[in-house]
Every structure is written in C-alpha cells, then in structure tokens.
C-alpha positions in Angstrom: -0.9 4.0 -3.0 0.3 5.5 0.3 -3.6 4.8 1.5 -2.8 1.5 0.2 0.3 1.3 2.0 -1.2 2.5 5.2 -3.7 0.2 4.9 -1.7 -2.8 4.3 0.5 -2.0 7.4 -2.8 -2.1 9.7 -3.7 -4.7 8.7 -0.3 -6.4 9.4 -0.4 -4.7 12.8 -4.2 -5.9 13.5 -3.0 -9.7 12.5 0.3 -9.8 14.7 -2.0 -8.3 17.6 -4.6 -10.7 16.8 -2.1 -13.6 17.0 -0.3 -12.1 20.2 -3.9 -12.5 22.0 -4.6 -16.1 20.6 -0.8 -16.8 22.0 -2.0 -14.6 25.4 -5.1 -16.9 25.4 -3.9 -20.3 24.9 -0.9 -19.9 27.0 -3.4 -18.6 30.0 -5.6 -22.1 29.0 -2.6 -24.1 29.2 -1.4 -22.6 32.4 -4.7 -23.3 34.2 -5.1 -26.9 33.0 -1.7 -27.8 33.7 -2.0 -26.4 37.3 -5.4 -28.1 37.7 -3.6 -31.4 36.2 -0.7 -31.4 37.9 -2.2 -30.5 41.5 -2.3 -34.1 42.6 0.8 -34.4 41.6 2.3 -31.6 44.0 4.6 -34.3 45.2 5.7 -36.3 42.6 8.8 -34.3 41.2 9.1 -36.9 38.2 5.3 -36.4 37.5 5.5 -32.7 38.1 9.0 -32.6 35.7 6.7 -34.6 32.8 4.0 -32.0 33.0 6.9 -29.1 32.5 8.2 -31.0 29.7 4.8 -31.2 27.8 4.2 -28.3 28.3 7.5 -26.7 27.2 7.1 -29.2 24.2 3.5 -27.8 23.6 4.9 -24.1 23.5 7.9 -24.9 20.7 5.1 -26.4 18.7 3.2 -23.3 18.8 6.1 -21.0 18.6 6.9 -22.7 15.8 3.2 -22.5 14.0 3.4 -18.8 15.4 6.7 -18.3 13.6 5.3 -19.9 10.2 2.5 -17.6 10.3 4.0 -14.7 10.9 6.2 -15.5 8.2 3.8 -16.1 5.7 2.1 -13.0 7.0 4.9 -11.4 6.2 5.6 -12.8 2.6 1.9 -11.9 1.4 2.7 -8.1 2.7 6.1 -8.5 0.1 3.7 -9.5 -2.5 1.1 -6.9 -1.8 3.9 -4.3 -1.7 5.4 -5.3 -4.9 2.2 -5.3 -6.6 1.0 -2.1 -5.3 4.3 -0.9 -6.5 4.0 -2.1 -9.8 0.6 -0.5 -10.0 1.8 2.7 -8.8 4.8 2.5 -11.1 2.3 2.2 -14.0 0.0 4.6 -12.8 2.4 7.2 -13.1 3.6 6.1 -16.5 0.1 6.6 -17.5 0.0 9.6 -15.9 3.1 11.1 -17.7 2.2 9.9 -21.2 -1.3 11.9 -20.5 0.9 15.0 -19.7 2.7 14.8 -22.6 -0.4 14.3 -24.7 -1.9 17.6 -23.1 1.5 19.7 -23.6 1.6 18.4 -27.1 -2.1 19.8 -27.4 -1.1 22.8 -25.7 1.6 23.5 -27.7 -0.3 22.9 -30.9 -3.4 25.2 -29.9 -0.3 27.8 -28.7 0.8 27.7 -32.7 -2.8 27.8 -34.0 -3.4 30.8 -31.8 -0.2 32.6 -32.9 -1.0 32.1 -36.3 -4.3 33.7 -35.2 -2.8 36.5 -34.4 -0.4 37.1 -37.4 -3.7 36.9 -39.2 -5.6 39.4 -37.3 -2.8 41.5 -37.5 -2.5 41.3 -41.5 -6.1 41.4 -41.9 -6.0 44.9 -39.8 -3.3 46.1 -41.6 -5.2 45.7 -44.5 -8.2 47.2 -43.5 -6.2 50.3 -42.2 -5.0 50.3 -45.6 -8.6 50.3 -47.6 -9.8 52.8 -44.8 -6.9 55.1 -45.8 -7.7 54.7 -49.4 -11.2 55.4 -48.9 -10.5 58.8 -47.2 -8.2 59.4 -50.0 -11.2 59.2 -52.6 
C-alpha cells in the first residue's frame, strides 16, 4: 500500500511538472509571437494595449484550464487514495482472519500435543508397573 501511495504521489508530481513545462513552453511561444506581431506597432500605444489585453485574456483562460486540470488530477488522486485505503483495510481484515484461524489451529494442535503427552505418560507408567510385575515373577 505504501508503494502504491508513493507511486501515486510520484505520478501526481510528474503530472504537475508536465503541466508546468507545458505552461512555460506556451508562455514562451506567446511571448515570441506577441513580440514579433507587435514589432510593427511599437509606435501605436493603442495597438500595444490591445495586444497586451489579448495576451492577458489568453493567460487568464490558460490559467483557468490549468486550474481545472489540476483540480481533476487532485480529484483522481483522492479517489485513488480512497480506493487504496479501502483495499488496505480489506487486506488487513483478511490477514487478521487468517491469523485468528492459524491461532485456533495452533491451540488445537497444542491441546492434541498435551493429550498425547498425558497418554504417553500413562503408557510409561503402565509399562513401568508391568516391568515391576515381570521382575517380581
């Protein structure tokens, strides 16, 4: 169960890193396209403002998409963690049942062993008595 949890945490970290890398790459491409697209408009403040507003809107939309993706990832991780918890509890209960069964089996074997010891002791005593009787004859 611990290995599975670590695997899920690693998976989540990798997904987060991949999302961050994707965001960084897209932001870099936006910066490059924005700078080349605005190079002819450097002297037009209204056009620059329009481009800036468009870039801000693109970033806002992308941030919202990434937030939704992150929320979905977190929800999936929570579901997986819940499933793992249920499975580990089920495994624990099964192991406890197996332990109880083995304990009962050991107690029965111990009782049988004690009974056999008593029987052997009785037989030894009878053998001793018979040996004594034979010696007396």
